C-alpha positions in Angstrom: 0.3 -0.3 0.2 1.6 3.4 -0.7 0.0 6.8 -0.8 0.7 10.6 -2.5 1.1 12.8 0.6 1.1 16.6 0.4 3.4 18.7 2.6 5.7 21.8 2.2 4.1 22.4 -0.9 5.4 19.2 -2.5 4.2 15.9 -3.2 5.9 12.7 -2.0 5.3 9.1 -2.6 5.0 7.2 0.9 4.7 3.7 2.3 4.1 2.4 5.6 7.3 1.5 7.9 9.5 3.5 5.4 11.0 6.9 5.7 11.4 10.2 3.8 12.5 13.8 4.0 10.2 16.4 3.4 10.4 20.0 4.3 10.4 21.1 8.1 7.4 20.8 9.5 6.5 22.5 13.1 6.6 19.3 15.3 9.1 18.4 17.9 11.1 15.2 17.3 8.8 12.1 18.8 5.5 13.4 17.9 3.0 12.6 15.2 1.9 14.4 12.3 -1.2 13.8 10.2 -0.5 14.3 6.3 -3.2 14.7 3.9 -3.6 12.0 1.2 -4.2 13.3 -2.3 -3.9 9.1 -3.7 -4.2 6.0 -2.1 -3.6 2.6 -3.9 -4.0 -0.5 -2.0 -2.5 -3.8 -2.0 -5.1 -5.0 -4.9 -4.2 -2.5 -6.9 -7.4 0.0 -6.6 -6.6 3.4 -6.8 -8.4 6.5 -5.0 -8.1 9.8 -5.9 -9.6 12.9 -4.2 -10.6 16.1 -5.3 -8.2 17.4 -3.8 -8.0 15.2 -1.3 -9.0 11.4 -0.2 -10.1 12.1 3.2 -7.4 9.5 4.5 -4.6 10.9 6.6 -0.9 9.1 6.7 0.2 9.4 10.3 4.1 10.2 10.5 6.3 10.2 13.6 9.1 13.0 13.2 12.3 11.4 13.7 14.8 14.6 13.4 15.5 17.5 12.0 18.4 18.9 10.0 19.9 21.1 7.1 20.8 19.8 3.3 24.0 20.4 1.9 25.0 23.7 1.2 24.1 25.2 -2.2 26.7 28.2 -3.4 24.6 30.9 -5.5 27.5 32.9 -7.7 26.6 35.9 -9.5 29.4 38.2 -11.2 29.7 40.8 -14.2 32.3 40.3 -16.2 35.0 42.7 -16.5 33.1 45.4 -13.5 34.7 43.7 -10.4 31.0 42.6 -9.1 31.2 39.4 -7.6 28.7 38.2 -4.8 28.7 34.7 -3.3 25.8 33.3 -1.2 25.1 29.9 0.2 21.7 28.4 1.4 21.0 25.3 3.7 17.6 24.0 3.3 15.8 22.8 6.6 14.3 19.2 6.3 12.3 17.0 8.7 12.8 13.0 8.4 9.4 11.3 8.8 8.8 7.7 9.3 5.2 6.3 8.4 3.6 5.0 10.6 0.4 4.2 9.3 -2.1 5.2 6.0 -5.8 5.5 6.1 
């Protein structure tokens, strides 16, 4: 059984018992979070699609918070001695899917 969930403006394919990295959620480590399901596919292959949601929830546990690797944005103008270097580290939450439905 798997589901497509919406969190942080992005969609993720999740399965019960698996982990995934999502945009940082406002919950402490160890808390449970309910995510809305856009699509649910059961073990028999039956697909349920919602408009916009199916009414089912995916219950996830927050395992940790962290930051991804640094991404460097470098901008310059040739022959003008203009240089701008900026770094960014996107925060994330590691979630474990407890149950779907």
